[in-house]
Backbone and ligand atoms as CSV (ligand in chain L), in Angstrom:
chain,resi,resn,atom,element,x,y,z
A,1,MET,N,N,-4.769,9.866,10.520
A,1,MET,CA,C,-4.675,11.314,10.111
A,1,MET,C,C,-5.900,12.097,9.955
A,2,GLN,N,N,-5.969,13.142,10.433
A,2,GLN,CA,C,-7.303,14.061,10.276
A,2,GLN,C,C,-7.423,14.703,8.897
A,3,ARG,N,N,-8.508,14.960,8.431
A,3,ARG,CA,C,-8.950,15.481,7.148
A,3,ARG,C,C,-7.911,16.641,6.862
A,4,GLU,N,N,-7.808,17.546,7.792
A,4,GLU,CA,C,-6.895,18.816,7.720
A,4,GLU,C,C,-5.493,18.345,7.158
A,5,GLU,N,N,-5.082,17.287,7.901
A,5,GLU,CA,C,-3.667,16.788,7.795
A,5,GLU,C,C,-3.433,16.025,6.271
A,6,VAL,N,N,-4.509,15.413,5.932
A,6,VAL,CA,C,-4.588,14.780,4.687
A,6,VAL,C,C,-4.477,15.727,3.536
A,7,VAL,N,N,-5.242,16.850,3.664
A,7,VAL,CA,C,-5.103,18.013,2.908
A,7,VAL,C,C,-3.823,18.563,2.712
A,8,ARG,N,N,-3.205,18.828,3.922
A,8,ARG,CA,C,-1.832,19.356,4.006
A,8,ARG,C,C,-0.733,18.433,3.132
A,9,VAL,N,N,-1.035,17.064,3.480
A,9,VAL,CA,C,0.179,16.190,2.869
A,9,VAL,C,C,-0.043,16.099,1.292
A,10,LEU,N,N,-1.271,15.932,0.911
A,10,LEU,CA,C,-1.506,16.066,-0.571
A,10,LEU,C,C,-0.899,17.420,-1.212
A,11,GLY,N,N,-1.317,18.398,-0.576
A,11,GLY,CA,C,-0.959,19.675,-1.105
A,11,GLY,C,C,0.745,19.801,-1.219
A,12,ARG,N,N,1.235,19.379,-0.208
A,12,ARG,CA,C,2.663,19.237,-0.128
A,12,ARG,C,C,3.404,18.457,-0.990
A,13,ASN,N,N,2.622,17.377,-1.544
A,13,ASN,CA,C,3.181,16.459,-2.398
A,13,ASN,C,C,2.769,16.867,-3.875
A,14,GLY,N,N,2.064,17.916,-4.182
A,14,GLY,CA,C,1.740,18.456,-5.380
A,14,GLY,C,C,0.427,17.566,-5.988
A,15,ILE,N,N,-0.251,17.087,-5.122
A,15,ILE,CA,C,-1.512,16.303,-5.587
A,15,ILE,C,C,-2.568,17.407,-5.526
A,16,THR,N,N,-3.360,17.532,-6.552
A,16,THR,CA,C,-4.395,18.520,-6.493
A,16,THR,C,C,-5.427,17.782,-5.655
A,17,ILE,N,N,-6.024,18.992,-4.703
A,17,ILE,CA,C,-6.939,18.485,-3.859
A,17,ILE,C,C,-8.543,18.432,-4.431
A,18,THR,N,N,-9.036,17.174,-4.338
A,18,THR,CA,C,-10.420,17.044,-4.632
A,18,THR,C,C,-11.015,16.282,-3.512
A,19,PRO,N,N,-12.443,16.422,-3.414
A,19,PRO,CA,C,-13.023,15.708,-2.186
A,19,PRO,C,C,-12.855,14.348,-2.255
A,20,GLN,N,N,-12.727,13.649,-3.411
A,20,GLN,CA,C,-12.584,12.160,-3.492
A,20,GLN,C,C,-11.358,11.708,-3.050
A,21,ARG,N,N,-10.284,12.591,-3.427
A,21,ARG,CA,C,-8.850,12.181,-3.060
A,21,ARG,C,C,-8.451,12.397,-1.680
A,22,VAL,N,N,-9.150,13.312,-0.823
A,22,VAL,CA,C,-9.044,13.587,0.246
A,22,VAL,C,C,-9.842,12.421,1.226
A,23,GLU,N,N,-11.010,11.983,0.593
A,23,GLU,CA,C,-11.799,10.729,1.159
A,23,GLU,C,C,-10.910,9.730,1.111
A,24,VAL,N,N,-10.216,9.331,0.111
A,24,VAL,CA,C,-9.387,8.056,-0.028
A,24,VAL,C,C,-8.088,8.262,0.856
A,25,GLY,N,N,-7.552,9.423,1.040
A,25,GLY,CA,C,-6.543,9.602,1.947
A,25,GLY,C,C,-6.952,9.343,3.306
A,26,GLU,N,N,-8.118,10.101,3.664
A,26,GLU,CA,C,-8.672,9.903,5.063
A,26,GLU,C,C,-8.726,8.379,5.503
A,27,VAL,N,N,-9.233,7.645,4.490
A,27,VAL,CA,C,-9.420,6.109,4.819
A,27,VAL,C,C,-8.110,5.423,4.887
A,28,LEU,N,N,-7.119,5.787,3.866
A,28,LEU,CA,C,-5.815,4.866,3.856
A,28,LEU,C,C,-4.986,5.345,4.989
A,29,PHE,N,N,-4.932,6.619,5.437
A,29,PHE,CA,C,-3.854,7.113,6.460
A,29,PHE,C,C,-4.677,7.231,7.804
A,30,SER,N,N,-5.810,6.623,8.000
A,30,SER,CA,C,-6.566,6.515,9.249
A,30,SER,C,C,-5.588,5.892,10.254
A,31,ARG,N,N,-4.754,4.876,9.830
A,31,ARG,CA,C,-3.931,3.996,10.742
A,31,ARG,C,C,-2.975,3.189,9.837
A,32,ALA,N,N,-2.018,2.622,10.534
A,32,ALA,CA,C,-1.022,1.788,9.890
A,32,ALA,C,C,-1.792,0.637,9.351
A,33,GLN,N,N,-1.932,0.405,8.127
A,33,GLN,CA,C,-2.748,-0.732,7.599
A,33,GLN,C,C,-2.294,-1.051,6.041
A,34,HIS,N,N,-2.735,-2.350,5.635
A,34,HIS,CA,C,-2.689,-2.777,4.190
A,34,HIS,C,C,-3.995,-2.860,3.717
A,35,VAL,N,N,-4.533,-2.106,2.830
A,35,VAL,CA,C,-5.857,-2.245,2.289
A,35,VAL,C,C,-6.065,-2.459,0.775
A,36,SER,N,N,-6.960,-3.168,0.279
A,36,SER,CA,C,-7.237,-3.069,-1.108
A,36,SER,C,C,-8.031,-1.928,-1.644
A,37,ALA,N,N,-7.989,-1.900,-2.920
A,37,ALA,CA,C,-8.816,-0.580,-3.282
A,37,ALA,C,C,-10.403,-0.793,-3.104
A,38,GLU,N,N,-10.630,-2.240,-3.160
A,38,GLU,CA,C,-12.040,-2.538,-2.642
A,38,GLU,C,C,-12.461,-2.218,-1.484
A,39,GLN,N,N,-11.562,-2.338,-0.523
A,39,GLN,CA,C,-11.750,-2.113,0.903
A,39,GLN,C,C,-11.987,-0.716,1.145
A,40,ILE,N,N,-11.103,0.112,0.484
A,40,ILE,CA,C,-11.409,1.630,0.597
A,40,ILE,C,C,-12.654,2.039,0.050
A,41,ILE,N,N,-13.038,1.543,-1.266
A,41,ILE,CA,C,-14.452,1.834,-1.583
A,41,ILE,C,C,-15.715,1.442,-0.691
A,42,ASP,N,N,-15.305,0.335,-0.012
A,42,ASP,CA,C,-16.395,-0.139,0.825
A,42,ASP,C,C,-16.370,0.929,2.032
A,43,GLU,N,N,-15.315,1.231,2.587
A,43,GLU,CA,C,-15.346,2.015,3.659
A,43,GLU,C,C,-15.811,3.537,3.469
A,44,ILE,N,N,-15.516,4.045,2.270
A,44,ILE,CA,C,-16.032,5.139,1.796
A,44,ILE,C,C,-17.622,5.226,1.756
A,45,LYS,N,N,-18.087,4.115,1.171
A,45,LYS,CA,C,-19.586,3.947,1.162
A,45,LYS,C,C,-20.128,3.679,2.460
A,46,GLN,N,N,-19.494,3.160,3.406
A,46,GLN,CA,C,-20.175,3.053,4.781
A,46,GLN,C,C,-20.052,4.475,5.415
A,47,HIS,N,N,-19.387,5.525,4.932
A,47,HIS,CA,C,-19.495,6.927,5.412
A,47,HIS,C,C,-20.719,7.379,4.754
A,48,GLY,N,N,-21.258,6.589,3.827
A,48,GLY,CA,C,-22.483,7.371,3.217
A,48,GLY,C,C,-22.020,8.209,1.859
A,49,LYS,N,N,-20.900,8.023,1.418
A,49,LYS,CA,C,-20.361,8.699,0.408
A,49,LYS,C,C,-20.192,7.864,-0.880
A,50,SER,N,N,-20.129,8.401,-2.186
A,50,SER,CA,C,-19.874,7.563,-3.244
A,50,SER,C,C,-18.631,8.069,-3.939
A,51,VAL,N,N,-18.013,7.006,-4.628
A,51,VAL,CA,C,-16.697,7.312,-5.274
A,51,VAL,C,C,-16.666,6.257,-6.203
A,52,SER,N,N,-16.079,6.636,-7.541
A,52,SER,CA,C,-16.070,5.670,-8.399
A,52,SER,C,C,-14.724,4.823,-8.255
A,53,LYS,N,N,-14.859,3.553,-8.746
A,53,LYS,CA,C,-13.806,2.632,-8.596
A,53,LYS,C,C,-12.391,3.333,-9.348
A,54,ALA,N,N,-12.645,3.812,-10.516
A,54,ALA,CA,C,-11.547,4.519,-11.206
A,54,ALA,C,C,-10.857,5.528,-10.518
A,55,THR,N,N,-11.646,6.382,-9.859
A,55,THR,CA,C,-11.187,7.377,-9.047
A,55,THR,C,C,-10.288,6.926,-7.800
A,56,VAL,N,N,-10.748,5.808,-7.342
A,56,VAL,CA,C,-10.064,5.370,-6.132
A,56,VAL,C,C,-8.696,4.590,-6.616
A,57,TYR,N,N,-8.748,3.942,-7.791
A,57,TYR,CA,C,-7.452,3.369,-8.284
A,57,TYR,C,C,-6.580,4.537,-8.820
A,58,ASN,N,N,-7.049,5.442,-9.477
A,58,ASN,CA,C,-6.246,6.479,-9.950
A,58,ASN,C,C,-5.677,7.183,-8.825
A,59,THR,N,N,-6.268,7.507,-7.690
A,59,THR,CA,C,-5.804,8.279,-6.530
A,59,THR,C,C,-4.718,7.456,-5.826
A,60,LEU,N,N,-5.191,6.155,-5.648
A,60,LEU,CA,C,-3.957,5.300,-5.014
A,60,LEU,C,C,-2.771,5.297,-5.624
A,61,ASN,N,N,-2.723,5.021,-7.059
A,61,ASN,CA,C,-1.714,5.078,-7.891
A,61,ASN,C,C,-0.922,6.427,-7.871
A,62,ARG,N,N,-1.681,7.501,-7.760
A,62,ARG,CA,C,-1.130,8.825,-7.567
A,62,ARG,C,C,-0.369,8.932,-6.320
A,63,PHE,N,N,-0.899,8.444,-5.201
A,63,PHE,CA,C,-0.176,8.404,-3.782
A,63,PHE,C,C,1.109,7.621,-4.037
A,64,VAL,N,N,1.023,6.506,-4.552
A,64,VAL,CA,C,2.317,5.659,-4.731
A,64,VAL,C,C,3.280,6.357,-5.462
A,65,ALA,N,N,2.878,6.967,-6.615
A,65,ALA,CA,C,3.850,7.545,-7.462
A,65,ALA,C,C,4.537,8.767,-6.777
A,66,LYS,N,N,3.868,9.409,-5.785
A,66,LYS,CA,C,4.325,10.592,-5.097
A,66,LYS,C,C,5.076,9.979,-3.839
A,67,GLY,N,N,5.037,8.678,-3.477
A,67,GLY,CA,C,5.724,8.202,-2.523
A,67,GLY,C,C,5.067,8.382,-1.178
A,68,ILE,N,N,3.940,8.684,-1.077
A,68,ILE,CA,C,3.240,8.848,0.256
A,68,ILE,C,C,2.368,7.597,0.696
A,69,ALA,N,N,2.357,6.587,-0.260
A,69,ALA,CA,C,1.914,5.238,0.150
A,69,ALA,C,C,2.756,4.240,-0.604
A,70,LYS,N,N,2.452,2.954,-0.241
A,70,LYS,CA,C,3.393,1.927,-0.826
A,70,LYS,C,C,2.369,0.770,-1.466
A,71,ALA,N,N,2.619,0.571,-2.674
A,71,ALA,CA,C,1.857,-0.592,-3.219
A,71,ALA,C,C,2.614,-1.872,-3.122
A,72,VAL,N,N,1.847,-2.962,-2.595
A,72,VAL,CA,C,2.462,-4.297,-2.500
A,72,VAL,C,C,1.638,-5.254,-3.291
A,73,HIS,N,N,2.292,-5.645,-4.441
A,73,HIS,CA,C,1.611,-6.567,-5.455
A,73,HIS,C,C,2.112,-8.121,-4.806
A,74,VAL,N,N,0.987,-8.597,-4.280
A,74,VAL,CA,C,1.427,-9.961,-3.688
A,74,VAL,C,C,1.022,-11.174,-4.986
A,75,ASN,N,N,0.195,-10.797,-5.919
A,75,ASN,CA,C,0.049,-11.611,-7.151
A,75,ASN,C,C,-0.615,-10.595,-8.052
A,76,PRO,N,N,-0.666,-11.104,-9.348
A,76,PRO,CA,C,-1.048,-10.261,-10.419
A,76,PRO,C,C,-2.573,-9.748,-10.249
A,77,GLU,N,N,-3.414,-10.273,-9.352
A,77,GLU,CA,C,-4.779,-9.992,-9.148
A,77,GLU,C,C,-4.915,-9.232,-7.903
A,78,ARG,N,N,-3.921,-9.171,-6.916
A,78,ARG,CA,C,-4.039,-8.480,-5.797
A,78,ARG,C,C,-3.060,-7.653,-5.369
A,79,THR,N,N,-3.420,-6.317,-5.025
A,79,THR,CA,C,-2.528,-5.330,-4.600
A,79,THR,C,C,-3.054,-4.568,-3.494
A,80,PHE,N,N,-2.124,-4.593,-2.445
A,80,PHE,CA,C,-2.285,-3.970,-1.236
A,80,PHE,C,C,-1.741,-2.495,-1.130
A,81,TYR,N,N,-2.394,-1.758,-0.461
A,81,TYR,CA,C,-1.847,-0.366,-0.409
A,81,TYR,C,C,-1.332,-0.117,1.116
A,82,ASP,N,N,-0.208,0.315,1.399
A,82,ASP,CA,C,0.377,0.205,2.636
A,82,ASP,C,C,0.448,1.595,2.981
A,83,SER,N,N,-0.240,2.194,4.186
A,83,SER,CA,C,-0.028,3.485,4.588
A,83,SER,C,C,1.420,3.753,5.245
A,84,VAL,N,N,2.044,2.767,5.502
A,84,VAL,CA,C,3.383,2.847,6.006
A,84,VAL,C,C,4.471,2.722,4.981
A,85,ILE,N,N,5.227,3.866,4.890
A,85,ILE,CA,C,6.191,3.907,3.647
A,85,ILE,C,C,7.634,3.624,4.145
A,86,THR,N,N,7.951,3.548,5.316
A,86,THR,CA,C,9.164,3.097,5.708
A,86,THR,C,C,9.535,1.698,5.253
A,87,TYR,N,N,10.937,1.425,5.185
A,87,TYR,CA,C,11.326,0.326,4.651
A,87,TYR,C,C,10.994,-0.908,5.509
A,88,HIS,N,N,10.194,-1.895,4.817
A,88,HIS,CA,C,9.855,-3.254,5.446
A,88,HIS,C,C,9.427,-4.318,4.516
A,89,HIS,N,N,9.324,-5.529,4.955
A,89,HIS,CA,C,8.866,-6.498,3.996
A,89,HIS,C,C,7.481,-7.063,4.442
A,90,HIS,N,N,7.053,-8.107,3.857
A,90,HIS,CA,C,5.727,-8.650,4.254
A,90,HIS,C,C,5.714,-10.124,4.142
A,91,PHE,N,N,4.778,-10.578,4.999
A,91,PHE,CA,C,4.298,-12.007,4.950
A,91,PHE,C,C,2.963,-11.808,4.249
A,92,TYR,N,N,2.691,-12.722,3.163
A,92,TYR,CA,C,1.311,-13.026,2.619
A,92,TYR,C,C,0.815,-14.194,2.758
A,93,ASN,N,N,-0.331,-14.471,3.476
A,93,ASN,CA,C,-0.937,-15.641,3.650
A,93,ASN,C,C,-1.824,-16.130,2.319
A,94,GLU,N,N,-1.481,-17.151,1.530
A,94,GLU,CA,C,-2.218,-17.354,0.378
A,94,GLU,C,C,-3.649,-18.020,0.946
A,95,ASP,N,N,-4.022,-18.477,1.950
A,95,ASP,CA,C,-5.115,-19.020,2.400
A,95,ASP,C,C,-6.034,-18.028,2.791
A,96,THR,N,N,-5.532,-17.116,3.739
A,96,THR,CA,C,-6.391,-16.117,4.382
A,96,THR,C,C,-6.421,-14.726,3.644
A,97,HIS,N,N,-5.342,-14.704,2.670
A,97,HIS,CA,C,-5.003,-13.263,1.954
A,97,HIS,C,C,-4.828,-12.304,3.027
A,98,GLU,N,N,-4.266,-12.569,4.020
A,98,GLU,CA,C,-3.700,-11.715,5.101
A,98,GLU,C,C,-2.299,-11.207,4.843
A,99,ILE,N,N,-2.059,-9.969,4.853
A,99,ILE,CA,C,-0.621,-9.497,4.765
A,99,ILE,C,C,-0.341,-8.788,5.989
A,100,THR,N,N,1.030,-9.220,6.328
A,100,THR,CA,C,1.439,-8.636,7.799
A,100,THR,C,C,2.860,-8.136,7.543
A,101,ASP,N,N,3.344,-7.261,8.392
A,101,ASP,CA,C,4.798,-6.620,8.209
A,101,ASP,C,C,5.904,-7.426,8.800
A,102,ILE,N,N,6.902,-7.377,8.218
A,102,ILE,CA,C,8.143,-7.950,8.621
A,102,ILE,C,C,9.041,-6.900,8.942
A,103,ASP,N,N,9.680,-6.917,10.262
A,103,ASP,CA,C,10.702,-6.036,10.640
A,103,ASP,C,C,11.858,-6.181,9.729
A,104,PRO,N,N,12.338,-5.019,8.917
A,104,PRO,CA,C,13.422,-5.217,8.102
A,104,PRO,C,C,14.561,-5.740,8.816
A,105,ALA,N,N,14.855,-5.373,10.078
A,105,ALA,CA,C,15.960,-5.989,10.866
A,105,ALA,C,C,16.079,-7.603,10.942
A,106,SER,N,N,14.930,-8.117,10.739
A,106,SER,CA,C,14.896,-9.518,10.855
A,106,SER,C,C,14.988,-10.290,9.681
A,107,LEU,N,N,15.364,-9.560,8.647
A,107,LEU,CA,C,15.598,-10.224,7.341
A,107,LEU,C,C,16.864,-9.629,6.689
A,108,VAL,N,N,17.807,-10.599,6.510
A,108,VAL,CA,C,19.138,-10.064,6.199
A,108,VAL,C,C,19.444,-10.619,4.830
A,109,ILE,N,N,19.746,-9.851,3.677
A,109,ILE,CA,C,20.050,-10.378,2.631
A,109,ILE,C,C,21.755,-10.391,2.250
A,110,GLN,N,N,22.089,-11.518,2.156
A,110,GLN,CA,C,23.571,-11.855,2.353
A,110,GLN,C,C,24.217,-11.686,1.013
A,111,GLN,N,N,23.473,-12.031,-0.065
A,111,GLN,CA,C,24.267,-12.080,-1.348
A,111,GLN,C,C,23.330,-11.424,-2.411
A,112,MET,N,N,23.675,-10.539,-3.298
A,112,MET,CA,C,22.759,-9.943,-4.218
A,112,MET,C,C,23.432,-10.242,-5.688
A,113,PRO,N,N,22.700,-10.516,-6.483
A,113,PRO,CA,C,23.177,-10.489,-7.875
A,113,PRO,C,C,23.724,-9.075,-8.362
A,114,GLU,N,N,24.468,-9.128,-9.366
A,114,GLU,CA,C,25.017,-7.927,-10.058
A,114,GLU,C,C,23.536,-7.228,-10.606
A,115,ILE,N,N,23.376,-6.004,-10.400
A,115,ILE,CA,C,22.215,-5.458,-10.939
A,115,ILE,C,C,22.699,-5.228,-12.481
A,116,PRO,N,N,21.516,-5.055,-13.467
A,116,PRO,CA,C,21.888,-4.926,-14.829
A,116,PRO,C,C,22.660,-3.583,-15.148
A,117,PRO,N,N,23.425,-3.768,-16.271
A,117,PRO,CA,C,24.325,-2.395,-16.497
A,117,PRO,C,C,23.362,-1.335,-16.791
A,118,GLY,N,N,23.838,-0.098,-16.417
A,118,GLY,CA,C,23.111,0.985,-16.572
A,118,GLY,C,C,21.891,1.172,-15.801
A,119,THR,N,N,21.724,0.334,-14.499
A,119,THR,CA,C,20.704,0.626,-13.721
A,119,THR,C,C,21.220,0.949,-12.198
A,120,GLU,N,N,20.395,1.439,-11.453
A,120,GLU,CA,C,20.763,1.500,-9.962
A,120,GLU,C,C,19.712,0.932,-9.030
A,121,LEU,N,N,20.190,0.545,-8.009
A,121,LEU,CA,C,19.207,-0.017,-7.024
A,121,LEU,C,C,18.237,0.812,-6.516
A,122,GLN,N,N,16.953,0.632,-6.656
A,122,GLN,CA,C,16.149,1.547,-6.282
A,122,GLN,C,C,15.488,1.121,-4.893
A,123,ASP,N,N,15.016,-0.159,-4.893
A,123,ASP,CA,C,14.433,-0.775,-3.616
A,123,ASP,C,C,14.465,-2.156,-3.508
A,124,ILE,N,N,14.590,-2.755,-2.576
A,124,ILE,CA,C,14.319,-4.333,-2.274
A,124,ILE,C,C,13.275,-4.606,-1.419
A,125,GLU,N,N,12.146,-5.189,-1.944
A,125,GLU,CA,C,11.038,-5.404,-1.042
A,125,GLU,C,C,10.586,-6.863,-1.154
A,126,VAL,N,N,10.676,-7.620,-0.051
A,126,VAL,CA,C,10.472,-9.096,-0.013
A,126,VAL,C,C,9.069,-9.367,0.360
A,127,VAL,N,N,8.355,-10.159,-0.308
A,127,VAL,CA,C,7.092,-10.739,0.090
A,127,VAL,C,C,7.280,-12.345,0.369
A,128,ILE,N,N,7.061,-12.736,1.493
A,128,ILE,CA,C,7.238,-14.246,1.850
A,128,ILE,C,C,5.790,-14.834,1.932
A,129,HIS,N,N,5.695,-15.536,0.762
A,129,HIS,CA,C,4.296,-16.209,0.693
A,129,HIS,C,C,4.210,-17.395,1.606
A,130,VAL,N,N,3.236,-17.526,2.485
A,130,VAL,CA,C,2.882,-18.679,3.291
A,130,VAL,C,C,1.573,-19.160,3.146
A,131,ARG,N,N,1.256,-20.348,3.615
A,131,ARG,CA,C,-0.007,-20.974,3.641
A,131,ARG,C,C,-0.274,-21.612,5.109
A,132,ASN,N,N,-1.513,-21.889,5.294
A,132,ASN,CA,C,-1.877,-22.448,6.619
A,132,ASN,C,C,-1.325,-24.017,6.492
A,133,LYS,N,N,-0.748,-24.455,7.520
A,133,LYS,CA,C,-0.350,-25.914,7.618
A,133,LYS,C,C,-1.609,-26.781,7.370
A,134,GLN,N,N,-1.454,-27.779,6.494
A,134,GLN,CA,C,-2.453,-28.767,6.139
A,134,GLN,C,C,-2.327,-29.756,7.150
A,135,ASP,N,N,-3.863,-30.079,7.466
A,135,ASP,CA,C,-3.964,-31.116,8.256
A,135,ASP,C,C,-3.525,-32.649,7.658
A,136,ILE,N,N,-2.898,-33.334,8.552
A,136,ILE,CA,C,-2.463,-34.603,7.841
A,136,ILE,C,C,-3.490,-35.772,8.468
L,1,ZN,ZN,ZN,3.459,-2.956,5.415
């Protein structure tokens, strides 16, 4: 996504435009990818610009709240930000810390528990944790 398009998307979603938010958006939406906040900070720095950690986290959380990015929490210490917001699931490799997409058509949920009274289903997102085979 080019800078002008990032500005348009942020504006359309009621996100106040700041140079830092546009910077974060440019990195995140540059391609279909899963990135950590740290990776985004590193890439912004590589472009010779500086941005605070707090700004990046706040911006990413704002993007997620507005539905223009997805947060994938693979464990309490690790969150990936996904530039693809269409319905899909993920594999997470505990050894390599790689996250990859699962086509939703390849994962069928056959039975669901009753959801708690007074609630409605919002989303189902599956993270399948794998690890490299151990040599025997
Ligand atoms: Zn994904």
